[in-house]
All heavy atoms as TSV, in Angstrom:
chain	resi	resn	atom	element	x	y	z
A	1	MET	N	N	-0.531	-12.552	0.387
A	1	MET	CA	C	0.604	-11.727	0.074
A	1	MET	C	C	0.377	-10.364	0.693
A	1	MET	O	O	-0.711	-9.807	0.631
A	1	MET	CB	C	0.744	-11.604	-1.444
A	1	MET	CG	C	1.837	-10.673	-1.881
A	1	MET	SD	S	1.923	-10.424	-3.670
A	1	MET	CE	C	1.905	-12.087	-4.272
A	2	ARG	N	N	1.414	-9.852	1.278
A	2	ARG	CA	C	1.348	-8.548	1.930
A	2	ARG	C	C	2.176	-7.547	1.131
A	2	ARG	O	O	3.341	-7.795	0.849
A	2	ARG	CB	C	1.918	-8.711	3.323
A	2	ARG	CG	C	1.505	-7.689	4.291
A	2	ARG	CD	C	2.034	-8.073	5.622
A	2	ARG	NE	N	0.900	-8.562	6.379
A	2	ARG	CZ	C	0.871	-8.631	7.683
A	2	ARG	NH1	N	1.934	-8.347	8.377
A	2	ARG	NH2	N	-0.194	-9.034	8.290
A	3	ILE	N	N	1.558	-6.421	0.795
A	3	ILE	CA	C	2.213	-5.388	0.003
A	3	ILE	C	C	2.288	-4.101	0.820
A	3	ILE	O	O	1.298	-3.678	1.410
A	3	ILE	CB	C	1.421	-5.101	-1.290
A	3	ILE	CG1	C	1.372	-6.329	-2.176
A	3	ILE	CG2	C	2.027	-3.915	-2.039
A	3	ILE	CD1	C	0.450	-6.185	-3.366
A	4	LEU	N	N	3.473	-3.508	0.855
A	4	LEU	CA	C	3.625	-2.178	1.436
A	4	LEU	C	C	3.549	-1.191	0.286
A	4	LEU	O	O	4.429	-1.142	-0.570
A	4	LEU	CB	C	4.962	-2.055	2.173
A	4	LEU	CG	C	5.271	-0.684	2.763
A	4	LEU	CD1	C	4.202	-0.252	3.761
A	4	LEU	CD2	C	6.649	-0.697	3.414
A	5	ARG	N	N	2.473	-0.448	0.230
A	5	ARG	CA	C	2.251	0.489	-0.877
A	5	ARG	C	C	2.605	1.898	-0.424
A	5	ARG	O	O	1.962	2.469	0.448
A	5	ARG	CB	C	0.793	0.429	-1.321
A	5	ARG	CG	C	0.489	1.335	-2.491
A	5	ARG	CD	C	-0.940	1.104	-2.957
A	5	ARG	NE	N	-1.293	2.016	-3.996
A	5	ARG	CZ	C	-1.019	1.838	-5.289
A	5	ARG	NH1	N	-0.393	0.758	-5.681
A	5	ARG	NH2	N	-1.382	2.731	-6.185
A	6	LEU	N	N	3.653	2.442	-1.020
A	6	LEU	CA	C	4.075	3.809	-0.736
A	6	LEU	C	C	3.440	4.695	-1.791
A	6	LEU	O	O	3.671	4.530	-2.980
A	6	LEU	CB	C	5.601	3.909	-0.778
A	6	LEU	CG	C	6.330	2.939	0.149
A	6	LEU	CD1	C	7.829	3.106	-0.001
A	6	LEU	CD2	C	5.897	3.097	1.588
A	7	THR	N	N	2.645	5.630	-1.353
A	7	THR	CA	C	1.816	6.382	-2.282
A	7	THR	C	C	1.677	7.825	-1.821
A	7	THR	O	O	2.367	8.255	-0.900
A	7	THR	CB	C	0.447	5.687	-2.410
A	7	THR	OG1	O	-0.306	6.313	-3.428
A	7	THR	CG2	C	-0.324	5.689	-1.116
A	8	ASN	N	N	0.781	8.538	-2.435
A	8	ASN	CA	C	0.502	9.902	-1.994
A	8	ASN	C	C	-0.927	9.981	-1.465
A	8	ASN	O	O	-1.664	9.001	-1.491
A	8	ASN	CB	C	0.749	10.912	-3.117
A	8	ASN	CG	C	-0.117	10.659	-4.322
A	8	ASN	OD1	O	-1.282	10.296	-4.213
A	8	ASN	ND2	N	0.441	10.844	-5.500
A	9	SER	N	N	-1.307	11.138	-1.011
A	9	SER	CA	C	-2.622	11.280	-0.378
A	9	SER	C	C	-3.779	11.057	-1.345
A	9	SER	O	O	-4.906	10.813	-0.910
A	9	SER	CB	C	-2.738	12.658	0.270
A	9	SER	OG	O	-2.561	13.671	-0.697
A	10	ASN	N	N	-3.540	11.110	-2.654
A	10	ASN	CA	C	-4.616	10.864	-3.611
A	10	ASN	C	C	-5.207	9.460	-3.452
A	10	ASN	O	O	-6.379	9.240	-3.743
A	10	ASN	CB	C	-4.121	11.039	-5.050
A	10	ASN	CG	C	-3.860	12.482	-5.389
A	10	ASN	OD1	O	-4.398	13.390	-4.773
A	10	ASN	ND2	N	-3.003	12.696	-6.360
A	11	ASP	N	N	-4.396	8.513	-3.013
A	11	ASP	CA	C	-4.888	7.143	-2.814
A	11	ASP	C	C	-5.675	6.982	-1.518
A	11	ASP	O	O	-6.206	5.908	-1.250
A	11	ASP	CB	C	-3.723	6.152	-2.799
A	11	ASP	CG	C	-3.196	5.868	-4.189
A	11	ASP	OD1	O	-3.929	6.091	-5.170
A	11	ASP	OD2	O	-2.056	5.402	-4.299
A	12	LEU	N	N	-5.746	8.023	-0.725
A	12	LEU	CA	C	-6.435	7.934	0.569
A	12	LEU	C	C	-7.617	8.888	0.671
A	12	LEU	O	O	-8.251	8.960	1.714
A	12	LEU	CB	C	-5.438	8.230	1.698
A	12	LEU	CG	C	-4.233	7.301	1.749
A	12	LEU	CD1	C	-3.195	7.818	2.736
A	12	LEU	CD2	C	-4.652	5.890	2.105
A	13	THR	N	N	-7.938	9.571	-0.404
A	13	THR	CA	C	-9.002	10.573	-0.358
A	13	THR	C	C	-10.374	9.945	-0.120
A	13	THR	O	O	-10.714	8.936	-0.734
A	13	THR	CB	C	-9.028	11.417	-1.655
A	13	THR	OG1	O	-10.076	12.375	-1.534
A	13	THR	CG2	C	-9.265	10.571	-2.883
A	14	PRO	N	N	-11.140	10.519	0.777
A	14	PRO	CA	C	-12.485	10.016	1.028
A	14	PRO	C	C	-13.438	10.226	-0.148
A	14	PRO	O	O	-14.515	9.647	-0.191
A	14	PRO	CB	C	-12.965	10.788	2.253
A	14	PRO	CG	C	-11.886	11.697	2.662
A	14	PRO	CD	C	-10.757	11.584	1.689
A	15	ALA	N	N	-13.030	11.034	-1.121
A	15	ALA	CA	C	-13.879	11.276	-2.284
A	15	ALA	C	C	-13.990	10.044	-3.178
A	15	ALA	O	O	-14.904	9.949	-3.994
A	15	ALA	CB	C	-13.330	12.454	-3.094
A	16	VAL	N	N	-13.065	9.107	-3.018
A	16	VAL	CA	C	-13.089	7.874	-3.804
A	16	VAL	C	C	-13.457	6.727	-2.864
A	16	VAL	O	O	-12.844	6.560	-1.815
A	16	VAL	CB	C	-11.705	7.603	-4.454
A	16	VAL	CG1	C	-11.703	6.283	-5.196
A	16	VAL	CG2	C	-11.316	8.749	-5.363
A	17	ALA	N	N	-14.453	5.957	-3.237
A	17	ALA	CA	C	-14.876	4.818	-2.412
A	17	ALA	C	C	-13.699	3.860	-2.240
A	17	ALA	O	O	-12.926	3.643	-3.187
A	17	ALA	CB	C	-16.041	4.100	-3.070
A	18	PRO	N	N	-13.523	3.275	-1.056
A	18	PRO	CA	C	-12.379	2.396	-0.793
A	18	PRO	C	C	-12.186	1.291	-1.832
A	18	PRO	O	O	-11.055	0.981	-2.204
A	18	PRO	CB	C	-12.679	1.812	0.582
A	18	PRO	CG	C	-13.526	2.845	1.246
A	18	PRO	CD	C	-14.363	3.448	0.129
A	19	GLU	N	N	-13.257	0.716	-2.338
A	19	GLU	CA	C	-13.121	-0.386	-3.300
A	19	GLU	C	C	-12.622	0.071	-4.671
A	19	GLU	O	O	-12.217	-0.748	-5.492
A	19	GLU	CB	C	-14.422	-1.171	-3.439
A	19	GLU	CG	C	-15.570	-0.385	-3.998
A	19	GLU	CD	C	-16.415	0.360	-2.972
A	19	GLU	OE1	O	-15.974	0.557	-1.819
A	19	GLU	OE2	O	-17.531	0.768	-3.343
A	20	PHE	N	N	-12.636	1.386	-4.913
A	20	PHE	CA	C	-12.164	1.921	-6.192
A	20	PHE	C	C	-10.789	2.580	-6.097
A	20	PHE	O	O	-10.262	3.052	-7.100
A	20	PHE	CB	C	-13.169	2.925	-6.765
A	20	PHE	CG	C	-14.488	2.297	-7.105
A	20	PHE	CD1	C	-15.643	2.719	-6.473
A	20	PHE	CD2	C	-14.575	1.282	-8.037
A	20	PHE	CE1	C	-16.867	2.140	-6.767
A	20	PHE	CE2	C	-15.795	0.698	-8.344
A	20	PHE	CZ	C	-16.942	1.124	-7.705
A	21	ARG	N	N	-10.216	2.609	-4.918
A	21	ARG	CA	C	-8.888	3.194	-4.753
A	21	ARG	C	C	-7.837	2.268	-5.362
A	21	ARG	O	O	-8.036	1.063	-5.480
A	21	ARG	CB	C	-8.592	3.446	-3.281
A	21	ARG	CG	C	-9.491	4.513	-2.706
A	21	ARG	CD	C	-9.226	4.752	-1.259
A	21	ARG	NE	N	-10.254	5.639	-0.713
A	21	ARG	CZ	C	-10.483	5.786	0.562
A	21	ARG	NH1	N	-9.757	5.137	1.451
A	21	ARG	NH2	N	-11.438	6.587	0.967
A	22	ALA	N	N	-6.720	2.845	-5.747
A	22	ALA	CA	C	-5.664	2.093	-6.438
A	22	ALA	C	C	-5.235	0.850	-5.667
A	22	ALA	O	O	-5.042	-0.219	-6.251
A	22	ALA	CB	C	-4.467	2.991	-6.702
A	23	SER	N	N	-5.096	0.951	-4.366
A	23	SER	CA	C	-4.645	-0.207	-3.586
A	23	SER	C	C	-5.638	-1.359	-3.669
A	23	SER	O	O	-5.243	-2.529	-3.773
A	23	SER	CB	C	-4.402	0.183	-2.134
A	23	SER	OG	O	-5.579	0.705	-1.553
A	24	ALA	N	N	-6.922	-1.070	-3.645
A	24	ALA	CA	C	-7.933	-2.123	-3.742
A	24	ALA	C	C	-7.925	-2.760	-5.128
A	24	ALA	O	O	-8.069	-3.981	-5.263
A	24	ALA	CB	C	-9.316	-1.560	-3.420
A	25	VAL	N	N	-7.736	-1.948	-6.151
A	25	VAL	CA	C	-7.672	-2.474	-7.516
A	25	VAL	C	C	-6.464	-3.398	-7.658
A	25	VAL	O	O	-6.558	-4.507	-8.189
A	25	VAL	CB	C	-7.637	-1.329	-8.551
A	25	VAL	CG1	C	-7.395	-1.869	-9.954
A	25	VAL	CG2	C	-8.928	-0.522	-8.494
A	26	VAL	N	N	-5.311	-2.958	-7.153
A	26	VAL	CA	C	-4.104	-3.783	-7.210
A	26	VAL	C	C	-4.311	-5.084	-6.461
A	26	VAL	O	O	-3.920	-6.162	-6.932
A	26	VAL	CB	C	-2.888	-3.008	-6.658
A	26	VAL	CG1	C	-1.703	-3.926	-6.421
A	26	VAL	CG2	C	-2.518	-1.881	-7.586
A	27	GLU	N	N	-4.927	-5.030	-5.289
A	27	GLU	CA	C	-5.191	-6.254	-4.526
A	27	GLU	C	C	-6.008	-7.246	-5.350
A	27	GLU	O	O	-5.686	-8.438	-5.391
A	27	GLU	CB	C	-5.926	-5.930	-3.226
A	27	GLU	CG	C	-5.061	-5.264	-2.195
A	27	GLU	CD	C	-5.830	-4.874	-0.953
A	27	GLU	OE1	O	-7.069	-5.097	-0.884
A	27	GLU	OE2	O	-5.197	-4.324	-0.027
A	28	ARG	N	N	-7.057	-6.768	-6.002
A	28	ARG	CA	C	-7.897	-7.664	-6.793
A	28	ARG	C	C	-7.146	-8.252	-7.991
A	28	ARG	O	O	-7.227	-9.450	-8.262
A	28	ARG	CB	C	-9.153	-6.932	-7.276
A	28	ARG	CG	C	-10.140	-6.645	-6.165
A	28	ARG	CD	C	-11.491	-6.190	-6.702
A	28	ARG	NE	N	-11.429	-4.952	-7.470
A	28	ARG	CZ	C	-11.548	-3.737	-6.961
A	28	ARG	NH1	N	-11.698	-3.579	-5.662
A	28	ARG	NH2	N	-11.527	-2.681	-7.757
A	29	VAL	N	N	-6.386	-7.421	-8.691
A	29	VAL	CA	C	-5.671	-7.883	-9.882
A	29	VAL	C	C	-4.584	-8.889	-9.507
A	29	VAL	O	O	-4.471	-9.956	-10.119
A	29	VAL	CB	C	-5.077	-6.679	-10.657
A	29	VAL	CG1	C	-4.128	-7.142	-11.747
A	29	VAL	CG2	C	-6.193	-5.832	-11.242
A	30	VAL	N	N	-3.796	-8.574	-8.509
A	30	VAL	CA	C	-2.715	-9.479	-8.105
A	30	VAL	C	C	-3.288	-10.766	-7.533
A	30	VAL	O	O	-2.788	-11.863	-7.805
A	30	VAL	CB	C	-1.748	-8.793	-7.114
A	30	VAL	CG1	C	-0.735	-9.779	-6.558
A	30	VAL	CG2	C	-1.048	-7.631	-7.792
A	31	SER	N	N	-4.348	-10.676	-6.762
A	31	SER	CA	C	-4.982	-11.864	-6.218
A	31	SER	C	C	-5.505	-12.769	-7.329
A	31	SER	O	O	-5.338	-13.992	-7.287
A	31	SER	CB	C	-6.124	-11.473	-5.277
A	31	SER	OG	O	-6.688	-12.618	-4.695
A	32	ALA	N	N	-6.125	-12.183	-8.338
A	32	ALA	CA	C	-6.632	-12.979	-9.468
A	32	ALA	C	C	-5.483	-13.637	-10.224
A	32	ALA	O	O	-5.602	-14.777	-10.679
A	32	ALA	CB	C	-7.447	-12.089	-10.406
A	33	ALA	N	N	-4.373	-12.939	-10.351
A	33	ALA	CA	C	-3.227	-13.478	-11.102
A	33	ALA	C	C	-2.475	-14.559	-10.333
A	33	ALA	O	O	-1.942	-15.488	-10.933
A	33	ALA	CB	C	-2.268	-12.353	-11.468
A	34	THR	N	N	-2.432	-14.432	-9.004
A	34	THR	CA	C	-1.644	-15.378	-8.202
A	34	THR	C	C	-2.481	-16.442	-7.515
A	34	THR	O	O	-1.948	-17.459	-7.088
A	34	THR	CB	C	-0.840	-14.639	-7.118
A	34	THR	OG1	O	-1.747	-14.006	-6.197
A	34	THR	CG2	C	0.106	-13.620	-7.721
A	35	GLY	N	N	-3.771	-16.172	-7.362
A	35	GLY	CA	C	-4.628	-17.122	-6.665
A	35	GLY	C	C	-4.498	-17.068	-5.155
A	35	GLY	O	O	-4.983	-17.949	-4.453
A	36	GLU	N	N	-3.844	-16.054	-4.644
A	36	GLU	CA	C	-3.736	-15.929	-3.190
A	36	GLU	C	C	-4.251	-14.570	-2.732
A	36	GLU	O	O	-4.243	-13.604	-3.503
A	36	GLU	CB	C	-2.306	-16.163	-2.710
A	36	GLU	CG	C	-1.267	-15.199	-3.214
A	36	GLU	CD	C	0.114	-15.532	-2.683
A	36	GLU	OE1	O	0.384	-15.214	-1.514
A	36	GLU	OE2	O	0.904	-16.107	-3.439
A	37	PRO	N	N	-4.704	-14.486	-1.495
A	37	PRO	CA	C	-5.208	-13.209	-0.990
A	37	PRO	C	C	-4.085	-12.175	-0.898
A	37	PRO	O	O	-2.936	-12.520	-0.634
A	37	PRO	CB	C	-5.757	-13.546	0.396
A	37	PRO	CG	C	-5.277	-14.900	0.727
A	37	PRO	CD	C	-4.793	-15.550	-0.517
A	38	VAL	N	N	-4.447	-10.928	-1.108
A	38	VAL	CA	C	-3.486	-9.839	-1.079
A	38	VAL	C	C	-3.976	-8.791	-0.080
A	38	VAL	O	O	-5.150	-8.439	-0.057
A	38	VAL	CB	C	-3.319	-9.197	-2.474
A	38	VAL	CG1	C	-2.388	-8.007	-2.414
A	38	VAL	CG2	C	-2.822	-10.227	-3.473
A	39	GLU	N	N	-3.058	-8.319	0.732
A	39	GLU	CA	C	-3.364	-7.291	1.716
A	39	GLU	C	C	-2.379	-6.142	1.519
A	39	GLU	O	O	-1.169	-6.364	1.457
A	39	GLU	CB	C	-3.204	-7.867	3.126
A	39	GLU	CG	C	-3.411	-6.885	4.231
A	39	GLU	CD	C	-3.088	-7.470	5.599
A	39	GLU	OE1	O	-2.540	-8.568	5.675
A	39	GLU	OE2	O	-3.378	-6.780	6.584
A	40	SER	N	N	-2.887	-4.931	1.408
A	40	SER	CA	C	-2.036	-3.751	1.225
A	40	SER	C	C	-1.968	-2.947	2.505
A	40	SER	O	O	-2.986	-2.687	3.134
A	40	SER	CB	C	-2.583	-2.842	0.123
A	40	SER	OG	O	-2.535	-3.472	-1.119
A	41	MET	N	N	-0.763	-2.554	2.858
A	41	MET	CA	C	-0.548	-1.580	3.908
A	41	MET	C	C	-0.203	-0.291	3.163
A	41	MET	O	O	0.849	-0.202	2.538
A	41	MET	CB	C	0.624	-1.973	4.815
A	41	MET	CG	C	0.281	-2.968	5.904
A	41	MET	SD	S	-0.307	-4.569	5.371
A	41	MET	CE	C	1.008	-5.192	4.416
A	42	VAL	N	N	-1.106	0.659	3.192
A	42	VAL	CA	C	-0.957	1.891	2.411
A	42	VAL	C	C	-0.389	2.979	3.317
A	42	VAL	O	O	-0.940	3.266	4.375
A	42	VAL	CB	C	-2.311	2.338	1.828
A	42	VAL	CG1	C	-2.166	3.614	1.039
A	42	VAL	CG2	C	-2.906	1.231	0.975
A	43	ARG	N	N	0.702	3.559	2.876
A	43	ARG	CA	C	1.334	4.647	3.603
A	43	ARG	C	C	1.589	5.793	2.643
A	43	ARG	O	O	2.239	5.624	1.610
A	43	ARG	CB	C	2.671	4.206	4.219
A	43	ARG	CG	C	2.520	3.160	5.305
A	43	ARG	CD	C	1.812	3.788	6.505
A	43	ARG	NE	N	1.420	2.797	7.472
A	43	ARG	CZ	C	0.196	2.287	7.603
A	43	ARG	NH1	N	-0.766	2.655	6.798
A	43	ARG	NH2	N	-0.084	1.413	8.529
A	44	ALA	N	N	1.058	6.967	2.986
A	44	ALA	CA	C	1.315	8.167	2.190
A	44	ALA	C	C	2.715	8.672	2.532
A	44	ALA	O	O	3.102	8.700	3.701
A	44	ALA	CB	C	0.275	9.234	2.499
A	45	ILE	N	N	3.464	9.015	1.504
A	45	ILE	CA	C	4.839	9.474	1.729
A	45	ILE	C	C	5.068	10.825	1.088
A	45	ILE	O	O	4.308	11.261	0.221
A	45	ILE	CB	C	5.861	8.463	1.162
A	45	ILE	CG1	C	5.701	8.311	-0.351
A	45	ILE	CG2	C	5.764	7.132	1.873
A	45	ILE	CD1	C	6.854	7.607	-1.025
A	46	TRP	N	N	6.122	11.456	1.527
A	46	TRP	CA	C	6.609	12.685	0.924
A	46	TRP	C	C	8.126	12.580	0.945
A	46	TRP	O	O	8.691	12.094	1.927
A	46	TRP	CB	C	6.124	13.899	1.722
A	46	TRP	CG	C	6.340	15.171	0.994
A	46	TRP	CD1	C	7.295	16.113	1.260
A	46	TRP	CD2	C	5.611	15.653	-0.135
A	46	TRP	NE1	N	7.192	17.151	0.370
A	46	TRP	CE2	C	6.167	16.891	-0.505
A	46	TRP	CE3	C	4.542	15.163	-0.882
A	46	TRP	CZ2	C	5.695	17.641	-1.579
A	46	TRP	CZ3	C	4.080	15.899	-1.941
A	46	TRP	CH2	C	4.646	17.130	-2.275
A	47	PRO	N	N	8.798	12.971	-0.119
A	47	PRO	CA	C	10.246	12.795	-0.182
A	47	PRO	C	C	10.994	13.746	0.763
A	47	PRO	O	O	11.332	14.866	0.400
A	47	PRO	CB	C	10.579	13.076	-1.647
A	47	PRO	CG	C	9.475	13.965	-2.129
A	47	PRO	CD	C	8.257	13.554	-1.348
A	48	THR	N	N	11.200	13.305	1.967
A	48	THR	CA	C	11.937	14.065	2.966
A	48	THR	C	C	13.176	13.268	3.371
A	48	THR	O	O	13.246	12.056	3.116
A	48	THR	CB	C	11.062	14.329	4.204
A	48	THR	OG1	O	10.676	13.075	4.762
A	48	THR	CG2	C	9.826	15.141	3.858
A	49	PRO	N	N	14.126	13.899	4.010
A	49	PRO	CA	C	15.334	13.183	4.400
A	49	PRO	C	C	15.086	11.990	5.327
A	49	PRO	O	O	15.857	11.026	5.328
A	49	PRO	CB	C	16.172	14.246	5.117
A	49	PRO	CG	C	15.706	15.548	4.542
A	49	PRO	CD	C	14.227	15.339	4.267
A	50	ASP	N	N	14.008	12.030	6.107
A	50	ASP	CA	C	13.753	10.917	7.030
A	50	ASP	C	C	12.889	9.807	6.426
A	50	ASP	O	O	12.562	8.836	7.106
A	50	ASP	CB	C	13.135	11.420	8.335
A	50	ASP	CG	C	11.806	12.117	8.147
A	50	ASP	OD1	O	11.447	12.457	6.993
A	50	ASP	OD2	O	11.112	12.338	9.153
A	51	LEU	N	N	12.551	9.906	5.146
A	51	LEU	CA	C	11.729	8.870	4.501
A	51	LEU	C	C	12.348	7.479	4.615
A	51	LEU	O	O	11.641	6.523	4.951
A	51	LEU	CB	C	11.450	9.224	3.043
A	51	LEU	CG	C	10.619	8.209	2.260
A	51	LEU	CD1	C	9.255	7.986	2.921
A	51	LEU	CD2	C	10.446	8.655	0.821
A	52	PRO	N	N	13.656	7.300	4.370
A	52	PRO	CA	C	14.218	5.945	4.502
A	52	PRO	C	C	14.016	5.343	5.898
A	52	PRO	O	O	13.771	4.140	6.030
A	52	PRO	CB	C	15.702	6.137	4.189
A	52	PRO	CG	C	15.746	7.351	3.324
A	52	PRO	CD	C	14.638	8.248	3.851
A	53	ASP	N	N	14.097	6.171	6.928
A	53	ASP	CA	C	13.863	5.668	8.289
A	53	ASP	C	C	12.427	5.196	8.456
A	53	ASP	O	O	12.167	4.155	9.058
A	53	ASP	CB	C	14.170	6.752	9.330
A	53	ASP	CG	C	15.634	7.130	9.365
A	53	ASP	OD1	O	16.483	6.270	9.043
A	53	ASP	OD2	O	15.938	8.294	9.710
A	54	HIS	N	N	11.491	5.973	7.927
A	54	HIS	CA	C	10.076	5.578	7.998
A	54	HIS	C	C	9.853	4.254	7.270
A	54	HIS	O	O	9.200	3.352	7.791
A	54	HIS	CB	C	9.166	6.649	7.381
A	54	HIS	CG	C	9.046	7.885	8.192
A	54	HIS	ND1	N	8.465	7.921	9.431
A	54	HIS	CD2	C	9.439	9.156	7.924
A	54	HIS	CE1	C	8.504	9.152	9.905
A	54	HIS	NE2	N	9.099	9.921	8.995
A	55	VAL	N	N	10.383	4.146	6.068
A	55	VAL	CA	C	10.200	2.936	5.271
A	55	VAL	C	C	10.811	1.735	6.005
A	55	VAL	O	O	10.205	0.659	6.064
A	55	VAL	CB	C	10.799	3.093	3.853
A	55	VAL	CG1	C	10.765	1.771	3.105
A	55	VAL	CG2	C	10.036	4.162	3.082
A	56	GLY	N	N	11.976	1.914	6.575
A	56	GLY	CA	C	12.598	0.826	7.339
A	56	GLY	C	C	11.722	0.359	8.483
A	56	GLY	O	O	11.560	-0.852	8.710
A	57	ARG	N	N	11.122	1.291	9.209
A	57	ARG	CA	C	10.222	0.923	10.320
A	57	ARG	C	C	8.969	0.217	9.808
A	57	ARG	O	O	8.505	-0.755	10.401
A	57	ARG	CB	C	9.849	2.158	11.136
A	57	ARG	CG	C	10.950	2.619	12.065
A	57	ARG	CD	C	10.457	3.630	13.093
A	57	ARG	NE	N	9.899	4.836	12.505
A	57	ARG	CZ	C	10.612	5.894	12.114
A	57	ARG	NH1	N	11.920	5.897	12.239
A	57	ARG	NH2	N	10.018	6.953	11.598
A	58	TRP	N	N	8.424	0.701	8.692
A	58	TRP	CA	C	7.228	0.067	8.135
A	58	TRP	C	C	7.540	-1.353	7.675
A	58	TRP	O	O	6.719	-2.256	7.854
A	58	TRP	CB	C	6.666	0.881	6.990
A	58	TRP	CG	C	6.113	2.213	7.394
A	58	TRP	CD1	C	5.550	2.541	8.604
A	58	TRP	CD2	C	6.061	3.392	6.605
A	58	TRP	NE1	N	5.155	3.848	8.599
A	58	TRP	CE2	C	5.451	4.405	7.391
A	58	TRP	CE3	C	6.463	3.700	5.324
A	58	TRP	CZ2	C	5.238	5.692	6.918
A	58	TRP	CZ3	C	6.257	4.988	4.846
A	58	TRP	CH2	C	5.642	5.972	5.643
A	59	ILE	N	N	8.702	-1.558	7.093
A	59	ILE	CA	C	9.072	-2.907	6.659
A	59	ILE	C	C	9.190	-3.821	7.860
A	59	ILE	O	O	8.707	-4.969	7.843
A	59	ILE	CB	C	10.374	-2.877	5.821
A	59	ILE	CG1	C	10.075	-2.251	4.458
A	59	ILE	CG2	C	10.963	-4.276	5.673
A	59	ILE	CD1	C	11.309	-1.997	3.612
A	60	GLU	N	N	9.810	-3.351	8.931
A	60	GLU	CA	C	9.900	-4.147	10.160
A	60	GLU	C	C	8.526	-4.435	10.741
A	60	GLU	O	O	8.232	-5.558	11.151
A	60	GLU	CB	C	10.738	-3.425	11.207
A	60	GLU	CG	C	12.213	-3.538	11.015
A	60	GLU	CD	C	12.973	-2.881	12.151
A	60	GLU	OE1	O	12.492	-2.908	13.299
A	60	GLU	OE2	O	14.052	-2.320	11.878
A	61	THR	N	N	7.675	-3.427	10.782
A	61	THR	CA	C	6.358	-3.572	11.386
A	61	THR	C	C	5.428	-4.464	10.575
A	61	THR	O	O	4.780	-5.351	11.120
A	61	THR	CB	C	5.704	-2.180	11.554
A	61	THR	OG1	O	6.546	-1.370	12.380
A	61	THR	CG2	C	4.320	-2.285	12.174
A	62	TYR	N	N	5.341	-4.217	9.269
A	62	TYR	CA	C	4.355	-4.906	8.437
A	62	TYR	C	C	4.884	-6.148	7.732
A	62	TYR	O	O	4.101	-6.944	7.252
A	62	TYR	CB	C	3.777	-3.929	7.407
A	62	TYR	CG	C	3.089	-2.769	8.073
A	62	TYR	CD1	C	3.612	-1.485	7.980
A	62	TYR	CD2	C	1.939	-2.947	8.820
A	62	TYR	CE1	C	3.002	-0.415	8.608
A	62	TYR	CE2	C	1.320	-1.885	9.447
A	62	TYR	CZ	C	1.847	-0.629	9.333
A	62	TYR	OH	O	1.237	0.433	9.966
A	63	GLN	N	N	6.196	-6.296	7.651
A	63	GLN	CA	C	6.832	-7.444	7.014
A	63	GLN	C	C	6.168	-7.817	5.686
A	63	GLN	O	O	5.641	-8.921	5.526
A	63	GLN	CB	C	6.843	-8.624	7.976
A	63	GLN	CG	C	7.609	-8.313	9.235
A	63	GLN	CD	C	7.658	-9.480	10.186
A	63	GLN	OE1	O	7.007	-10.483	10.006
A	63	GLN	NE2	N	8.447	-9.332	11.217
A	64	PRO	N	N	6.232	-6.891	4.728
A	64	PRO	CA	C	5.609	-7.184	3.423
A	64	PRO	C	C	6.382	-8.272	2.673
A	64	PRO	O	O	7.562	-8.510	2.927
A	64	PRO	CB	C	5.707	-5.850	2.688
A	64	PRO	CG	C	6.889	-5.172	3.306
A	64	PRO	CD	C	6.893	-5.611	4.730
A	65	ASP	N	N	5.677	-8.926	1.749
A	65	ASP	CA	C	6.321	-9.925	0.908
A	65	ASP	C	C	7.010	-9.233	-0.222
A	65	ASP	O	O	7.914	-9.582	-0.800
A	65	ASP	CB	C	5.290	-10.908	0.358
A	65	ASP	CG	C	4.616	-11.675	1.500
A	65	ASP	OD1	O	5.320	-12.154	2.379
A	65	ASP	OD2	O	3.382	-11.740	1.477
């Protein structure tokens, strides 16, 4: 399963080990619940007028489930 995770920079901080970041935790929990591998495409966002365009491109590029 592919997830497009729209988040803020707190989920990308180097101060937190990658395996403890929110996206990694979600991947493990959802994978355990569904029995299938989960992959997150993490994108930091900020609410700007062009955000919908960015999200549209990311959906086309990453084709999340």
